N, C-alpha and C positions, 0 to 999 in steps of 0.2 A: 476550508480549502475547497476550491472549485476546480474539478478536473477538466482539462482541455478536451474538446471533442476528439474522438478516436482518430479522425483523419489528420488532425494537427499533431497528435501524439506520435503517430507513426509515419509522418511525412518523410519520404526518402528511405524508408525501411523495406520497401517492396510491397507485395500484395498481402492481403489478409482476409480472413473470414471471421464473422462474429455470430454468436448464438446466445440466446438468453435461456437460462435454466432456473427452475424453481425447486428448491430442496426444503423439505420439512423433516425435522429430526426431533426425536425424543431421547433424552439422555437419562441414564440410570446411575445411581450412586448410593452410598450409605448416608445415613442422616448427618454424619460428621464429615462428609465429602472426602473420605480417605482415598477414593480412587483418583479423583481430580487432583488432590494435593500431591499424589505420587506420580502424576503424569500419565495416568491410565484412564481410558474412557471406554464406556459401553453405551452404544446408541443403536436406535433403529431409524434409518433414514429412507425417505420415500423412493429414492432412486437406486439405492444399493443394499437395502435390507439391514440385517444385523452386522455390526462391526465392533470388534474389540481392538484397541490399540494399546500396546504395552511398550515400555522402554526397551531399546535395543540393549543387548548384553555386551556389545563391544565398547571400545573407549572413544566412540565418536561424540559429536555434539549432544548436549543434554536433551534437545528436542527431537532427536532421531528416534522414531518409534516403529515397531513392527506391527503390521495390520493383519488381522485375521477376520475372515468373513464366514457367516453362518446362515445364509439363506434369507428368504423374504417373507417367511410366515409371520403374520401379524399376531400379536398377543404378548404373552410373558416371554422374558428372555430365554433363549434356548439353554438347555442344561450344559452343553459343551462350552457356551460362552461364559456361563457362571463359574464353571470349573476353572476357566482360564484366568478369571479375575480373583479367584479364591485367595491367593497369597496376600492380596491387599485388603479385600473385604473381610476375610476370615469369618468370624462367628457373627458378624453384623449383617442384618438383612439389607437387601438391595432393592430400591424402588425408584420410581420416576422422580427426578429433581428439577428438570427444566425441559422446555420446548423451544426450538430455534427454527425460524423460517428465514431462508436465505434466497435472495434473488441475485443470481450470478450472471454477469455479462462476460462471457468467455471469448477472447479474441486470440486467434492463432495467426502469427506472422509466418508467411511461407517463404521458403527458399526458392530460387529460380527453378529448381527441380520439383517444386510443389510439396516439399517436406516441411514439417513444423520447425521453424528456427527459434521461435520464442512464443511463450504463452503468457497472456495477461488476463488475470481474473479480477474483476471489480465486483465485490460482494456488498450488497445492502442487507443488513442483518437486523432482524427483530427477534428479541428473546424474552421469554417469560419464565422466571424461576419461582418456586414455591416460597411465599412469604416475602417477595421482593417486587418492587415496581418494574414495569416493562423496560426493556433496554433496547436502544437503537444505536447502531454505529455502522461505519463503512470501512471496509478493508480493501487494499489493493495488493495483489501478489504478482510478482514477475518471476517467471521460471524459465530456465533453459532446458528444453527436453534433451534426452540422450541424442547425441549427434546433432544438436541444435547449434545456434550461432551466438556465443556469449557476447560478441560485440553488439549485436542488436539488442540483447537484454540490457547491457550497460547503457546504451544510448537511451532506451526507454526510461530506465531508472533515473538518469540525469535529468530528463525532461520532466518527470514527475516531481523531482525535488525542486526544480525551478518553479513549478506550479504550486509549491507549498506542501507537498507530501513529506512526511517525516517518518523515519524508521524508529518506532517506539520499541520498548522492550518486548521480545517475542512472547506472545500469550495466546492460548487457544481461545476459540469462540466460547466454549462452555465456561472457561474460567472468567471471561469478561462478563458473561451473563450472570454467573453465580456470585460475582462480587468479591470483596476482600477475603471472605471465608475460604475461597478456593486458593488464595495465595499463601495461606498458612503453611508452615513446613509439614512435610509428609511424616508419617509415623516413624520412618527410618531416615530422617534428615541427617546429613553429615554433621558429625560432632566437631567441636572446636579443635583445631590442630594441636597436637601434643608438643610440648617442649619441656625444659627442665623445671618449669614452674607448675606443671600439671600435678593434680592430686591422684591418689589411688583410684578414686571414683572415676575421674576422667579417663584414666588408663583402661579400666575395665569396660566402661561404656564404649570407648572408641574401638577396642578390640572386638567386642561382641557385635557392635553395630555393623562393622565392615563385613564380618562373616555372615550375619543374618541377611544383609542386603544382597550378598552374592547368592545365597540360597533362594531368596525370593525372586531375584531377577532372572534366574535360570529355570524357574519352575515351569514356565510355559513351554520352553524348548524341551525340557525333560518329558513333559506330557506328550508332545508331538512325537518323540521317540526316534527322530531321524538324525539327531546331532549327538554323537558320542561325547563331544567336548562339553556339552551342557550337563550330561550326567556326571562327567568327571568333576566339573567345577562345583556342582551341588554336593557331591560326595566330599570333596575337599573342604567345603564350607562346614559340613557336619563334623569332620575330623578336627578342623581348627577350633570350632566351638567347644568340643569335648576337651581338647588339649588346653585351651585358654581357661576353662572352668577348673581344670585340674591344677594348672599353674597358679591360679589365683586363690587356691584354697585357703592360704593363710590370711587373706584379707576379705573374703566373702563368706556369706552364710553357708555352712557346709551342707546342711540338709537341702537347701534350695538348689545349690549347684549340683549335688549328686542326683537329685530328681531330674534335672534337665539333662544331665549326662546319660542317664538311663534311657530317656526317650530319644535322645540323639543317636544313641547306639542302635536302637530299633530302626530308625530311619536310615542310618548309615548302612546297616546290613541289607536293607531293601535296595538301596542305591548300589551297594557294592556288588550284588549278584549281577546286575546289568553291566556295571563297569568292568568287572572281571571278564565277563563274556566278550565285551567289546575289545578289550586289550588282547585277549587270546585270539579272537577271530581276526583282528588286524594283523597280528604276527603270523598266524597260520597262512593267511592268504598271501602275504608278502613273500614268505619263504617258499610257498608252493610254486610261485612263479619262477623261482630260482633253482628248482630241482632239475637234475640232469634228464636229458632225453624227453620222453613223453610221459614221465612219471607224474607231472603236475596234475593232469586231469584225474588221476587216481585218488587225489586228495579230496575231490568234491564231495563224496559221501561223508567225509569227516567234517569238513567245514559246514556242510548242510545240516548235519546233526547239531553242531554248535549254534548255528544261526537259529534253528528251531528252539533250542534251549534259551537263547537270548530273548526271543519273543515271549516265551512263557514267563521269564523273569520280569520283562517289561510290563506284562499284564498284571503280575503280582504287585509291581511297584505302583501302577495306576490305581489298583484297589486300595493300596495303603494311602496314596495321596488324595483319595476321595473320602477317606474315613474321618470320623469326628476326632479320632486320636491325632491325626495330622493337623487338623484345624486347631485343636487345643495346644499342640506343640508350637505352632506358629504364633498363636496369641501369647504364649508364655515367653517365646523368644523375643518378640517385639517389646513386651514389657520389660524383659531383662535388659534389652538394649537401651530403653528409655530410663529405667530406674533399677539398676542392679542392687541386690540385697547385700550390702556391705556389713562387715563387722563394725559395730558402732564406734569403736575406739580408733579405727585406722582410716576410715573413708576419706577424711580431709587431710591426711598426712601427705607429704610430698612423695610422688611416685619415684623420683630419682633415688630416694633413700631406701626404697623397697626393691630396686632392681637386683641387687646382690642376693638378698634372701630368696626372692622369687625364682631366680634362675639357678640358684645353687642346687636345689633338689632335683630338677630334671637333668642337670649335667651330671650329678653324682649317680643317678640311676643309670644313665647311659654309660658312664665310666665303669661302674660295677658290672654292668652286663657285658661290656667288652672284655673285662678281665676274666670273666667266667667262661669265655668261649674256648672250646677245645682246639687242639692242633693235631690233625686237620679239623677245620670247623664243620659242624653239622648244619644242615639246611635250616632246621628249626631254630638253632642258636643264632644264625645270621639274620633270620627273619625277626627275631626279638630285638637284635641290635638295630635293625632298620626301623622298627616301630619306636624305639627309644630315641633314635636320631631324629625322626620326624617330630616327635613331641618337643624335643629340645630345640630344634630349629624354629618351630612355631613360637616357643617362649621367647627366643632372642629376636625374632622378627617383630613380636609385639612390643619389645623394648626399644627397637631401633629408633623411633622418633625421639626418644628421650636420650638414649646413649649415643646414637650416631654411628660413625664409621666402624668402630670395633665390633659392635653387635652385628652390623650388616656383613662384615667380612666373615665372622664366625658362622653366621647363618648360611652364607654361600658355601663354606667348607662342609657344613652339615648337609646341605643340599646335595653336594657331590657324593657324600657317603650314602645318603638315602637313595640317590639315583642308582648308584652302583649296586647296592644291595637289593634295590627294586628289580634290577635286571636279573639278579641271581634268583630272587623269589619267583619272578615271572617264568624263568626257565624251568625251575623246579615244578611249578604248577603245570606248565605245558607238558613236561615229560610224563607226569602222573596222568594227566588227562589223555594224552596220546596212547599211553600203555593200555588204559581202559578202552579207548576207542578201537585199538588194534584187536583186542580180544573179541569185540563185538562186530568186527569188520565183515562185510559180506563175502569177500574173497581174499586170496593171498596177496594180490597186487596192492589192494588198499592197505592191508596190514604192513606190507613192505614200505609203502609210501609213508605210513605213520612212523615206522622205524627210522626212515631217512630224515623226516622232520625232527624227530626226537634227537637224532645225532647232532643237528645244528644247534639245538637248545643246550645239549650237553656241553658243547664247546663254550657257549656263553656262561654256563654254570661254573666251569673250571676257571675261566678267565677272571670272573668277578671274585671267586673264592681266593684266587691268588693275589688280587690287587687290593682287597678291602683294607688290610692293615695299613698299607701305605697311605690310603685316603684318610683313614682314621687318625694317623699321626699328623697329617696336615691340619685336621680340625683341632687336634689337641694343642698344636703350636699356636693356632689362632686364638684358642681359649687362654 
């Protein structure tokens, strides 16, 4: 393809400015390219220093990535950058794998007000990867800046197509330089979709893979510490994994699964301390704003105390995530997702025939726990019901791709029960915490504010205790 001159490409589009930029980049990866295969990159580039790109945790396009910068110091990758890629590199060493030189012609099409309406980058790329011949290619990217003009971008793209440009499969520069090895599936590639023909091994692999991917994908945001939802999702991932391994006990190696569950409990406890503080802090701050008169400011010493505790818990969590124990757990979890240790006699049996036996035990444990609850119920009893409801819900969600609508409906009813009892547990924890905070309060007004907050939680506690049996009966009917 021969690109038309820029004045022909942009005829009738307004005014523009053009500059030429040269970028030299060094990329780092493991020997088996597990970063690149997972859509992660670690590089040093002449114009912007050290950069790590990791996949976004939302449900946007696969190529959407979050970029983190780590300064311009030449040499070995910064420790903070290596920590960010740890969930993908794990116990494997990271070293230089490729060098890429890019000569970029950047053109900005300007609006009548002089603002960028469209950006066109024409890159001439030369790449050299270890053990591969040099690579040469050209890329053209058309981008509409924020508050740009999509019509101008569309016109430019149409002219490029008429000149012979084609939109090939989206692929990063480093993947093109590294060749076919970079296109191999990642360590946690999506498994084959489950249906009624799936085997027990397929079911276990799919369930474990989904949860491990969630844990890995949220690792970077958990380390950053500013996103409570990331901590929540990582904690949910550990709980799902423990629950799945318990549900699958009849069909997997028991010693293997229990060893993983023990390590997951350790990580879950570290995540749980931060998550519990996040939940309580969010609730206290929201309720403080609704207190009568000028009582709200009197709660600041209480929320400040909790915020300090949250920061201490997060530092403890970071220490855990930097440890060799965490790296070993990630290695074991990835291996479990790729090759779960099945009982030899049942791995290739149809999963649809195992659904009943696998879900019977968690349902029975939940039902027996409900029957043992006193009247009126105690907080500890309802908390145990909540834990059983959550485990049972995870079991039925795992079976949903095979069973379909009935399992999905029951999982929703169990979610309702879990959420209601979660409100009860959160209220109980908040009341206990506020009681202790009031005893240590610096003055009577702060103690009074703590009592006022506790009263709002007591209302929630009574409401959920009164409603839980009705919600349980709805789940039982769905079952």
